[in-house]
N, C-alpha and C positions, 0 to 999 in steps of 0.2 A: 438234645437240649435238656438242661437240668435247671429247675428253678426251686426256690424255697418260698413258701407262702405261709401265712397264718390263717387259720380258719376256726370256726366255731361249730361244734357238733351239737345238733339239736333235733330231737324227734327222729333219729335215724338218718339224718342228712348232714353232710358237711357244707357249711356256708363260708366260702372264702371271703376274707376281709376286703379284697380288691378284685376287679375283673381279671380273668385268666386269659392268656394269649392262645386259646385253642379254638378250633372250628367246632360247630355243632356236631355231635355224635362222633367226634374224634376219639379214638381209644388212647388212653394214657395208662401209665403204670405209677402207682402211688407207694411211697414209703412214709409211714406216719410215726412221728416221735412226739411224746408228751413234752411240752416246754419245761425246762428246769431240771431234766434228768441228766445227770453227769454223764459225759461220754458221747452224747449224741452229736454234738457239733464237731468233734474231732475224730469220730470213729473212722478207722481205716486210714488215717493220714500218715501214721508212722507204723511200720510193720514191726511187731515184737519178735525178736529172734532168740530171746532167752527162754529159760524153762518156765513152766507154769508155777513151780514152787517159788522161783524168784519174783515172778509177777505178783503172786499172792502175798509174798513178804512186803513188797513195795506198796501194795494197796493197803495192807494192814498197818504198815508203818506210818501211813498218812494221818492216822489218828481219828479218822471218821469213816463212815460208810461211804464207799465211792459212788454208790447209787443215790445217796442223799444230797451230795454236794457239800460245800464248805459250811 
């Protein structure tokens, strides 16, 4: 099962905005992304088969920093 949640980090603890569908002491695996960072929502959806040079060119040609967003 994969779910996406929003949470707040405070005093070393993640506080989910809504209850989670897990049992007490159930082990889970987390992947954490900061909101608003470009590339997080679509990462891995389309496999890049070109060269790294072509990818760098396309990212530079966008006119902004790809990690900053539009």
